[in-house]
Phi, psi and omega in degrees: 000130181287140174240139169233113195236120176257153182207166174107351179282172185173194175262127180223150175273149181313136180096354187273181179224148170217158178240110183264151183234135176238130168239137190227129176263064177251159174275148177058051185300331183291353179268002185261144167268145188229131182247151165246123180244158170224144181230123170250147181303127173087001181248163176278160171295140185234132174289117180270307183205157178221136167227124188271161179306325181280359186072012171292139175242153176215150177230147177294149184305326184282342177245000183306136178088344185243333188250137168234138180250140179209165185224152164228102188298320179303329182258009183049057188221137172247136176241147167243103182272125184236113179257167176040055179291153186235151177313324183289350175279000183285135187163175178270118186262123176245146179253143191222125181239146187197133182244178186292344173275001177077020163290129208207117189221151179234147172264186189262351175093160174226130186281135178238121185233122187245103184202145178269000000 
């Protein structure tokens, strides 16, 4: 059974940093595109960042220039480095992995709270 596990969330002050980790127990991890989403209470799920199998990346407008997504294929891991965090970055951060065969998996999320 495939497992996708996020970690690294927590409470941080505005202006601080966190690094989230997503680990996926899939075969041929390098062939998967990986998205980070976030969900805040009362808000729609928002796409934060994507890293594709070809290493191309995309970011949401609200995090562009502050967040960096990267991957380490041998360890089946994707990272989300979040800098200069703002209160509006608060939410449950979810990892989504998908390949061209439409194998599609979600994690349970890790909570990020930005507050003084």
